[in-house]
C-alpha positions, 0 to 999 in steps of 0.5 A, a space after each residue: 761887172 753888171 750890178 743888179 739892185 733889188 728890193 728883197 721881198 722877204 716879209 712874212 709867210 713860209 713853206 712846208 714839205 708835205 709828204 704822202 705815205 705810205 709811198 711818201 710821195 711829196 705833194 708840196 713844198 710851200 705855204 705856212 705861218 712863217 715869222 722872224 725871231 721875236 715875231 719881227 718880220 724881215 724888213 724890205 731893204 735895198 741892196 746891190 746884191 746881184 751881179 752877172 758874170 762878165 760873160 753875161 754882160 750882154 744878156 737881158 733875159 735867160 731861159 733855164 731848162 727845168 726838170 720834172 721829178 717823178 713827184 711832179 715837181 719842177 727842178 732847176 740846176 744851180 750852183 751854191 758857193 760854186 757847188 752844183 745844187 738841185 732846187 725845187 722851183 716853188 711859187 708858194 715859198 716866200 723865201 728860198 730854203 736849203 736842206 739842213 743836212 746840206 748847209 755844211 756841204 755848201 759852206 753856208 754861214 749863219 746870218 749875223 745877229 747885227 745884220 738886216 736878216 734875222 738869225 732865225 725864223 719861226 716856221 709852224 711854231 718852231 724856230 729855224 736858222 737862217 744861213 747865207 750863201 756867198 753866191 747862188 748862181 742861176 745861169 748867168 745870174 749870181 745872187 750875192 749874200 743870199 739868205 736861205 732858211 735851213 729846214 728839214 727836208 727829210 721827207 722829200 729825201 726819203 720820197 726821192 730815194 723811193 722814187 730812185 731819183 736825186 733829192 733836192 738840195 733846197 727850194 727856190 722861192 718868191 724872194 728870187 722869182 719876184 725881183 727877177 720878174 721870172 716867167 715860169 712855163 710849167 708845161 714846157 719846163 722853162 724858167 726865164 729870168 730877167 738878167 738886166 734890171 734896166 730892161 723894160 717890158 716883158 720877155 720878148 717872143 712870148 706868145 699868149 694866143 689861145 691863153 686865158 689871162 688870170 690876174 694874181 693878187 699877192 699877199 703880204 707874205 708874197 704868196 700868189 692867189 687867183 680868184 675862182 669858184 668851187 661848185 659855184 661858190 667864190 673862192 681863192 686858190 694859192 698858185 703853188 708849183 710846189 704842190 704835187 696836186 691841187 689840194 682843198 681845205 678840209 673845212 671848206 669841203 665839209 661846209 660845201 657838203 662835198 662827199 669825201 673818200 678816205 685814203 691810206 695816205 697822210 701828209 706832213 709839213 715842216 715842223 707839223 704832225 702828219 695829217 690824213 689825206 682824203 679825195 673829193 670830186 668837184 663837179 664844177 671848178 673855175 680858175 679865172 675864166 677856165 672851167 674844170 669839170 669833174 675834177 678830182 682833188 686832194 682834201 686836207 686840213 690846211 690850218 697852219 699851212 695857210 693862215 686861219 684868217 684867210 681860210 675863213 675870209 670872204 671869199 675864203 682861200 679854199 686851197 692850193 692850185 697845184 702842178 697837175 692843173 698847171 701842167 695840163 692847162 699849159 700854165 705860165 706864171 708871170 711874176 713881173 706882171 702878176 699874171 697866170 696864163 692858162 689854156 682852156 
């Protein structure tokens, strides 16, 4: 059996399920303040925890087909403790999660108090339990004793019901995407994982001709950021496949004196109260060298979802780069090289 040693990339950070009412359209599944009990972050640890089944011994990479929900989320079929599961692929979530109402169904067990993983994590001021999956299988790749935080995804479930589609069971986050050097093709809806850790180099056969290469930086909480600008002002954007649409921080838009239009919608995060959503048209917006003109974006108060220090930094984090831009511009996220590829 092939063993796959990995460094567990779970330090700080978090995610939120944000919904728009009255239609309850899910906007995103990623990003807020996220810390372990007693404010002690996860410690990076080395473990031999991944293994490929015997049938997958010769595999070096595996391409998993993704589904796109009516809420514009990318979904992957997996198995948790041998049972089929549907997970949202979320580049903005530092750690994978499971819907709290599905914990018993999948037979997940609480994290041990004397283990390497905290038993609870604080998300937006409220503690959530950490549970462990004996096996989280993605194609030929099996993650052994994988920690997942149990969260209330009730908003996502209600939205799926209204959209008449299957609700997700959880979230596949950066703690899986980074160590496997994942390549996420947002337009062609494919997730490629490195199966053999001894293989060097990137995914063979990838053709980036015609793409613009945008370097991504990684925060201490394992969120991905790209440099860009909004109406000529330099800013950073979090690359967030869990976001239904691109969202800018309300305070940033106000400071830029960009007109905003009210909507009947509101947004709610995990353990956070609902917040109103507005719309704004950005005359000039750039992501790396990719120039966008007349782009309509959502505007929301992102405090608590993105750390206040980052919202006020120089340059500031202006918001979330969401799925509609990634899909329209053939976005490919390479977690191994920390590169975002976009077509003009």
